[in-house]
Structure formats: C-alpha cells, structure tokens
C-alpha positions in Angstrom: 22.2 -50.0 -0.6 24.5 -47.9 1.6 23.9 -47.4 5.4 23.0 -43.7 4.8 20.5 -44.4 2.1 18.9 -47.1 4.3 18.6 -44.5 7.1 16.9 -42.0 4.7 14.4 -44.7 3.6 13.8 -45.6 7.2 13.2 -42.0 8.1 10.7 -41.5 5.2 8.7 -44.5 6.1 8.6 -43.3 9.8 7.6 -39.8 8.7 4.8 -41.1 6.4 3.5 -43.2 9.3 3.6 -40.3 11.7 1.7 -38.0 9.4 -0.9 -40.8 8.7 -1.4 -41.2 12.4 -1.4 -37.4 13.0 -4.1 -36.7 10.3 -6.0 -40.0 9.7 -8.8 -38.1 7.9 -6.5 -36.0 5.8 -3.8 -38.0 4.0 -2.4 -35.0 2.1 0.9 -34.6 3.9 1.4 -38.4 4.1 0.9 -38.5 0.3 3.3 -35.6 -0.2 6.0 -37.8 1.3 5.4 -40.3 -1.6 5.8 -37.5 -4.0 9.0 -36.4 -2.4 10.3 -40.0 -2.8 9.5 -39.8 -6.5 11.4 -36.5 -6.8 14.4 -38.3 -5.0 14.4 -40.7 -7.9 14.8 -37.9 -10.4 17.5 -36.2 -8.2 19.4 -39.4 -7.8 19.2 -40.1 -11.6 20.5 -36.7 -12.5 23.1 -36.5 -9.7 21.4 -33.5 -8.1 21.4 -35.2 -4.7 23.4 -38.1 -3.3 22.0 -41.5 -2.6 22.1 -40.7 1.1 20.0 -37.5 0.6 16.3 -36.8 0.1 14.4 -33.6 -0.9 12.1 -34.5 2.0 14.8 -33.6 4.5 15.1 -30.1 3.0 11.7 -29.1 4.4 10.5 -29.0 8.0 7.5 -31.2 8.5 6.6 -29.7 11.9 5.1 -26.2 12.2 8.0 -23.9 12.9 8.2 -20.4 14.3 11.5 -18.4 14.3 12.2 -15.5 16.8 14.8 -13.2 15.5 15.8 -9.7 16.7 18.4 -7.3 17.9 20.3 -7.6 21.2 18.1 -7.0 24.3 14.9 -6.8 22.3 13.1 -9.0 24.7 12.9 -12.2 22.6 13.6 -14.5 25.5 11.2 -12.8 27.8 8.5 -13.1 25.1 9.2 -16.8 24.7 9.1 -17.5 28.4 5.7 -15.7 28.6 4.4 -17.6 25.6 5.5 -21.0 27.2 4.4 -20.0 30.7 7.8 -21.5 31.7 11.1 -19.6 32.5 12.9 -21.6 29.9 15.2 -19.0 28.4 17.7 -16.8 30.2 16.9 -13.1 30.0 19.0 -9.9 30.4 19.9 -6.6 28.9 23.1 -8.0 27.3 23.5 -11.0 25.0 22.8 -14.0 27.2 23.1 -16.7 24.6 25.2 -17.1 21.5 23.5 -20.2 20.2 20.3 -20.9 18.2 17.9 -22.7 20.6 15.4 -25.1 19.2 12.5 -25.5 21.6 10.0 -28.4 21.4 7.5 -30.1 23.5 8.3 -33.0 25.9 5.9 -35.0 28.2 8.5 -34.9 31.0 7.7 -32.4 33.8 11.1 -30.7 33.8 12.8 -28.8 30.9 16.0 -30.4 29.5 18.8 -28.9 27.4 20.4 -31.3 24.8 23.5 -30.7 22.7 23.4 -29.6 19.1 24.3 -33.0 17.8 20.7 -34.1 18.8 19.5 -31.8 16.0 22.2 -32.5 13.5 21.6 -36.3 13.5 17.7 -36.3 13.6 16.0 -35.7 10.3 12.8 -34.7 12.0 14.3 -31.3 13.0 15.2 -28.4 10.7 18.9 -28.7 11.2 19.4 -32.3 10.0 23.1 -32.6 8.8 23.5 -28.8 9.0 27.1 -29.5 10.3 28.0 -30.2 6.7 27.3 -26.6 5.8 29.0 -25.3 9.0 32.2 -27.2 8.1 32.2 -25.5 4.7 32.1 -21.9 6.1 33.6 -22.1 9.6 36.3 -19.5 10.1 38.2 -21.6 12.6 38.2 -24.9 10.7 35.9 -27.8 11.7 33.9 -26.6 14.6 31.5 -28.7 16.6 27.8 -28.3 15.9 27.3 -27.7 19.7 28.9 -24.3 19.4 26.0 -23.2 17.2 22.9 -25.1 18.3 21.1 -26.6 21.3 17.8 -28.3 21.8 15.6 -27.5 24.7 12.5 -29.5 25.7 9.7 -28.3 28.0 6.2 -29.5 29.0 4.4 -26.3 27.8 1.1 -27.2 26.0 1.5 -24.0 24.0 4.5 -25.6 22.1 2.9 -29.0 21.6 3.1 -29.9 17.9 5.3 -26.9 17.0 9.0 -26.0 16.9 10.1 -22.7 18.2 13.6 -21.3 17.5 15.2 -18.6 19.6 18.1 -16.9 17.8 21.1 -15.1 19.3 20.9 -11.4 19.6 21.4 -10.0 16.1 24.2 -7.6 15.0 24.9 -7.8 11.3 28.2 -5.9 11.7 29.8 -8.5 14.0 27.9 -11.7 13.0 29.9 -14.6 11.9 29.2 -15.9 8.4 28.1 -19.2 9.8 25.6 -17.5 12.0 24.2 -15.5 9.1 24.0 -18.7 7.1 22.0 -20.4 9.8 19.7 -17.4 10.1 18.9 -17.6 6.4 18.4 -21.4 6.8 15.9 -20.8 9.6 14.1 -18.0 7.7 13.7 -20.2 4.7 12.2 -23.1 6.6 10.0 -21.2 9.1 6.2 -20.9 8.7 6.3 -17.7 10.8 9.1 -15.3 11.6 8.8 -12.8 14.5 11.4 -10.0 14.2 11.8 -8.1 17.4 13.1 -4.5 17.9 13.8 -2.7 21.1 11.7 0.4 21.7 14.2 1.5 24.5 16.7 2.4 21.8 14.8 4.9 19.7 17.7 5.6 17.3 17.1 2.9 14.7 19.5 4.6 12.2 22.4 3.3 14.3 21.2 -0.2 13.5 20.9 0.3 9.8 23.0 -2.8 8.8 21.0 -5.0 11.1 17.7 -3.6 9.8 18.9 -4.1 6.2 19.7 -7.7 6.9 16.6 -8.6 8.8 14.1 -6.5 6.7 15.5 -5.8 3.2 16.1 -9.5 2.6 12.6 -10.4 3.4 10.4 -7.7 1.7 10.8 -9.0 -1.8 10.2 -12.7 -0.9 7.2 -14.5 -2.2 6.4 -15.5 1.5 7.0 -12.0 2.9 3.7 -12.2 4.8 5.2 -14.7 7.2 7.3 -11.9 8.8 5.8 -10.0 11.8 7.8 -7.0 12.8 7.4 -6.3 16.6 8.5 -3.2 18.5 8.9 -4.7 21.9 9.0 -3.0 25.4 6.9 -0.1 24.0 5.9 0.7 27.6 9.1 2.8 28.0 7.6 5.3 25.7 4.6 6.0 27.9 6.7 8.6 29.8 7.5 10.5 26.5 5.8 13.7 25.7 4.9 12.2 22.3 5.2 8.3 22.4 3.9 8.0 18.9 7.1 9.7 17.7 9.2 6.7 18.8 7.0 4.4 16.7 7.1 6.8 13.8 10.9 6.9 13.9 11.0 3.1 13.7 8.5 3.0 10.9 10.5 5.5 8.9 13.7 3.5 9.3 11.9 0.3 8.3 10.5 2.1 5.2 14.0 3.2 4.3 15.1 -0.4 4.1 12.1 -1.4 2.0 9.3 -2.3 4.5 6.4 -0.2 3.3 3.6 -2.7 3.8 2.6 -5.2 6.4 1.8 -5.0 10.1 4.0 -3.4 12.7 3.1 -4.6 16.2 3.7 -2.9 19.5 3.9 -5.0 22.6 5.4 -5.2 26.1 5.5 -7.7 29.0 3.1 -6.5 31.8 5.1 -8.3 34.5 8.3 -6.4 33.5 6.8 -3.2 32.4 7.5 0.3 33.6 4.6 1.5 35.7 2.3 3.9 33.8 0.9 6.4 36.2 -1.5 8.1 33.9 -4.6 5.9 33.8 -5.7 7.1 30.3 -2.3 6.5 28.9 -2.1 3.1 30.6 -5.5 2.1 29.3 -4.5 3.1 25.7 -1.2 1.2 25.9 -2.9 -1.9 27.4 -5.6 -1.9 24.8 -3.1 -1.6 21.9 -0.9 -4.3 23.4 -3.9 -6.7 23.9 -5.0 -6.2 20.2 -1.5 -6.8 18.8 -0.8 -9.8 21.1 -4.2 -11.3 20.0 -3.1 -10.9 16.4 0.3 -12.5 17.0 -1.3 -15.4 18.9 -3.7 -15.9 16.1 -1.0 -16.1 13.5 1.0 -18.6 15.7 -2.1 -20.7 16.1 -2.6 -20.6 12.3 0.8 -22.1 11.4 -0.6 -25.6 11.4 -2.6 -24.6 8.2 0.4 -22.6 6.8 2.7 -25.6 7.4 0.6 -27.8 5.1 0.6 -25.2 2.3 4.3 -24.5 2.8 5.2 -28.2 2.4 3.1 -28.7 -0.7 4.3 -25.4 -2.1 7.9 -26.6 -1.5 7.1 -29.8 -3.3 5.8 -27.9 -6.4 8.5 -25.3 -6.3 11.3 -27.9 -6.2 9.7 -29.9 -9.1 9.2 -26.9 -11.2 12.7 -25.7 -10.3 14.2 -28.9 -11.6 12.2 -28.8 -14.8 12.3 -25.1 -15.7 15.6 -23.8 -14.1 18.0 -26.6 -13.3 17.5 -28.6 -16.6 17.7 -25.4 -18.6 20.8 -24.2 -16.8 22.5 -27.6 -17.1 21.7 -27.8 -20.9 23.1 -24.3 -21.4 26.3 -25.2 -19.5 26.6 -28.5 -21.4 26.3 -26.6 -24.7 29.0 -24.2 -23.8 31.1 -27.0 -22.5 30.9 -29.0 -25.8 31.6 -26.0 -28.0 34.7 -25.0 -25.9 36.0 -28.6 -25.7 35.7 -28.9 -29.5 37.5 -25.6 -30.0 40.4 -26.4 -27.7 40.5 -29.9 -29.0 40.9 -28.5 -32.6 43.7 -26.2 -31.5 45.6 -28.9 -29.5 45.2 -31.6 -32.2 46.4 -29.2 -34.9 49.5 -28.5 -32.9 50.0 -32.2 -32.3 49.6 -33.0 -36.1 52.2 -30.4 -36.9 54.6 -31.8 -34.4 54.0 -35.3 -35.6 54.7 -34.3 -39.2 57.9 -32.6 -38.2 59.0 -35.7 -36.3 58.3 -37.9 -39.3 60.0 -35.6 -41.7 63.1 -35.4 -39.6 63.4 -39.2 -39.5 65.9 -39.7 -42.3 65.3 -43.4 -42.6 61.6 -43.0 -43.4 61.9 -43.2 -47.2 64.8 -45.6 -47.7 62.8 -48.7 -48.7 64.9 -50.0 -51.5 68.4 -48.9 -50.7 68.5 -49.6 -47.0 65.8 -52.2 -45.9 67.0 -52.5 -42.4 66.9 -48.7 -41.9 63.3 -48.9 -43.3 62.4 -51.3 -40.5 63.7 -48.8 -38.0 61.8 -46.1 -39.7 58.6 -48.1 -39.6 59.0 -48.8 -35.9 59.7 -45.1 -35.3 56.5 -44.2 -37.1 54.5 -46.7 -35.1 55.9 -45.3 -31.9 55.0 -41.8 -33.0 51.5 -42.9 -34.0 50.9 -44.6 -30.6 52.4 -41.6 -28.7 50.1 -39.3 -30.8 47.0 -41.4 -30.0 47.8 -41.4 -26.2 48.5 -37.7 -26.3 45.2 -37.0 -28.1 43.2 -39.1 -25.5 45.0 -37.5 -22.5 44.7 -33.9 -23.9 41.0 -34.4 -24.8 40.0 -35.6 -21.3 42.2 -33.0 -19.7 40.5 -30.3 -21.8 37.1 -31.7 -20.9 37.8 -31.5 -17.1 39.5 -28.0 -17.3 36.6 -26.5 -19.3 34.1 -28.1 -16.9 36.0 -26.7 -13.8 36.1 -23.2 -15.4 32.4 -23.3 -16.0 31.7 -24.4 -12.5 33.9 -21.6 -11.1 31.8 -19.1 -13.1 28.7 -20.8 -11.9 29.8 -20.3 -8.2 30.3 -16.6 -8.8 26.9 -16.4 -10.6 25.0 -18.3 -7.8 26.4 -16.1 -5.0 24.8 -17.1 -1.7 22.5 -19.7 -3.2 24.7 -22.6 -2.0 22.1 -25.3 -2.2 21.3 -24.7 -5.9 25.0 -24.4 -6.7 25.6 -27.7 -5.0 22.9 -29.5 -7.0 24.1 -28.0 -10.3 27.7 -28.8 -9.6 27.0 -32.4 -8.8 24.7 -32.8 -11.8 27.1 -31.1 -14.2 30.0 -33.2 -13.0 27.9 -36.3 -13.7 26.9 -35.0 -17.2 30.6 -34.3 -18.0 32.2 -37.4 -16.5 34.8 -39.2 -18.6 32.7 -42.2 -19.5 29.7 -40.2 -20.8 29.8 -39.4 -24.6 29.9 -35.7 -25.5 27.3 -36.3 -28.3 24.5 -36.7 -25.8 22.4 -33.5 -25.7 20.4 -33.9 -22.5 21.9 -33.7 -19.0 22.6 -37.1 -17.4 19.5 -38.7 -16.0 17.1 -36.3 -17.8 14.9 -38.5 -20.1 11.3 -39.3 -20.9 10.9 -41.2 -17.7 12.3 -38.6 -15.3 10.5 -35.8 -17.2 7.2 -37.7 -16.9 7.9 -38.2 -13.2 8.4 -34.5 -12.6 5.1 -33.7 -14.5 3.3 -36.2 -12.3 4.7 -34.6 -9.1 3.6 -31.1 -10.3 0.1 -32.5 -11.0 0.0 -34.2 -7.6 1.0 -31.0 -5.9 -1.9 -29.2 -7.5 -4.2 -31.9 -6.3 -2.8 -31.5 -2.8 -3.5 -27.8 -2.9 -7.1 -28.5 -3.9 -7.4 -31.0 -1.1 -6.2 -28.5 1.4 -8.5 -25.9 0.1 -11.4 -28.4 0.5 -10.3 -29.0 4.1 -9.7 -25.4 5.2 -12.1 -23.3 3.1 -15.8 -23.4 2.2 -16.6 -20.7 -0.2 -20.0 -22.1 -1.0 -21.2 -22.0 2.6 -22.6 -25.5 2.4 -22.7 -27.2 5.7 -21.3 -30.4 4.1 -18.1 -28.4 3.4 -15.2 -29.0 5.8 -13.8 -25.6 7.0 -11.9 -26.8 10.1 -8.6 -25.2 10.8 
C-alpha cells in the first residue's frame, strides 16, 4: 500500500470517528463514510480514481457558507459583523485577492495561516486543490498561497462551520484559476451569499459579472442555496424613490435568468448613512431586520442541509457511475473497437499486398529442383518476411489502438467542456479499459462486473436509507410526541 493511500485510509478512519463523536445518537453521516469507502472500491477497480484518492474527499463534511460578490459590495464588513470580530480588512477598493477560509479556533486571538494548510488537510474543501491550479495556471506552477489563506478566530458564531470570503468579483478580469476556484466553492457550499452593491445603481454595467454569478446558478438542482443580497441599501434612503434602485437590480437579475427566489436588502447600522426622516428610517430598519433574520435562520439551518447534501452527493455519485459513466465508457469502447478493426483491416491489407510483392520479386523462391542452395536462401528470405510481417502487424495494431483512443479522448475533452472532474474520471477509466494487455473482445469497461455493479446498487439503497433516517430525525409529519424533530 502506497504512502498516499495509507494517508487516505487514515483520514477516513479519523473522519468516521469524528462524526461518531459529534453525533453519537445519529450515526447517519458516520455510516455514509463507510458507503463512500465502498464507492472507492468501485472507483479504484474501474480506474475512475487513483489509489491515493477517495470520493469522500470530494465532499465537504463540515457545514460551509460561501460569500461571493462584486467589488466593494460589503462582504468583509458583513462577515466581521457576523463574527463580532474585525477579522477581515474592509474598504471601497479590492482589499484581498485571495479566497479566505474562516474557521473556529479555541485560541483567543485570530491567526492567518498559508494556503498550504488547506491544500494538505482533507478536512477542508480545498484538499489537493493545487493539482487543479497547476493545470490551469497562466504563469506556470504557482504556489497555492497565491490563491488561498486560512484564518482562525474564537467567534462562537463560526463554531462547527466553515465560512469562505471570496475576492471581489469581476468576470471580465478574473483569472481562469479564480473562476475555477469559485465554481469549486459553489459546488461544495451548503449556502451561497451573493452580494451586490446598492451604491452603484447601474447593474447593466456589470452584466458579465451578473451572468457568471447568477445565470450559472438558476438552473442548478440546488439553486435554493443561493441568497442574493443587495447590500448597503441605506444609501438609497436619500433618493426620491428608493424602491426604483431595488427595481433596477431586480430587472437586471431577471434579464440573466433570476425570476424566482428571495432578494434581500440589508445594510450595516454602524457604517450606515444617517437617515434623517424617522418614518423612512423605521421602514428601512424594519426591512433590514426582517431580511437579516431570514439570512441568519438559513445560516443556522445549514447543519441540517449539510447532512442532506452529503447523502445526496453519495447517491448522485453512485448513480452517476452506474447510469452515466458506465454508459459513456461502453459507448466509447464500442466506437474504439469498431474503428480499431477498420484501421487494422486497412493496414493489414496493405501489409499483405506489400508482403506478396516482396515474395514475388524474390527470384529464388520457386527454384527447388534446379538450384537447391538458392531455395535455402529463398526459404530464409520468406521466413524473414514472415517474422517482419508479424512484428509489423503487432506494432501497427497497438499503435492504432492508442491513436484511436487518444482521438476519442480529445473529442471527449471538447464534449465535457468545463466539467474537468468527470473528464478526468472518464479519461482514466477509458485508458485502463484500452490498455495494451486488455483484450479487445471484452465488452464491459475495466472493473465493471457483477461485484462492482452490486456494490453500486447497495450504495444507492444505503443512501435512500440515510435520507429516511434524516427525515425521521428532522421531521415529524404525524405530530406524535415520540417523533424526533430536532434541528
């Protein structure tokens, strides 16, 4: 067993113990770790993931809140207010160009740790993310510290959660690596707060940013985890018609696809513009209090959402292997075999013609009776031609196998687009299925057999059982007092 696979096993055991200790009366998440280990067996057998990888590290086991938004939208001020600690720098311009992961620490003072602390620790959402950064970095291999940092603080509000503050967002100027990390964060988060700045009431100028932050989310199955927040709304209190600012933002969001869901309006009272009119001030304060209460309630709720997210990811990954990946691999293998056979036929026909010509041109081939010595030379020449032909056939066949496989993988890369993770799994599994030592006659992808198929079916059934267990814990439709409805 390699050092890396030993580390993964050690991590999974530690994670399972932590979840058991965290929820001794509810073993659902601890049991989910066992199911992820089963899925690792399937992934390793098929070549979907390496021996040093685990599907369990592709999901964040701690409740996670992402804070995204445009430059100077007040994200850091909001985070400091939520933590009751001045942890993040604030300002009208971009004050930080890194993603900051914030978590609880029992120490009395806040600490800032380098990005490597996240990259090397599988408990955090950026475990081994440097592998991805190296693939897309514009300036060659850049250090993880240029993208990420970890901050710890003693705020009780962050205990048991992970909060991520993103750099100010500008889709026009954003590096590909930053956009990739943003999508990674969005995919893993239980709640995504998207901040916009009410002080800039011309949202059409930010259409690209809106399109990236909003359009990409509205058609997602988990679109309800996005909260769109118009921050610093207090500046509109001086307007003749402050509702027009909100309406302008709502129209722009509708243009990029957001026609449903809540649109929150908040501001920070300690940094707010004084509102002289008491009636206007009361109306603004009431609306802010209502929206802040809703946001806080959603943030408190993510412990529940975390559990469903993890179990949902387990089921989604298992079904994805069974229904999408296996079907795609089978389809690619079918194309691969037919094209290899076609090119083999063409190449071998040409070789056969060339061999026939070579034998015909050998004048000593048919001189058995008259010139026995020359016949021996002819027989040797024929043997050399036969051996050369066999070697050529083998070399050409395996060259064709690899060339056709590479061509299909290139087409797959174009087809997958930005879905790098799925492409990586398909590429690794397809390479294993088309490796030189594997016979072409086998129909199923490498590692996909009765045992692995049964294992996937077991995982899907277990995921359904986990969902039912969570429903039993967090809901009580019957209203019986014996039901457990704690959140």
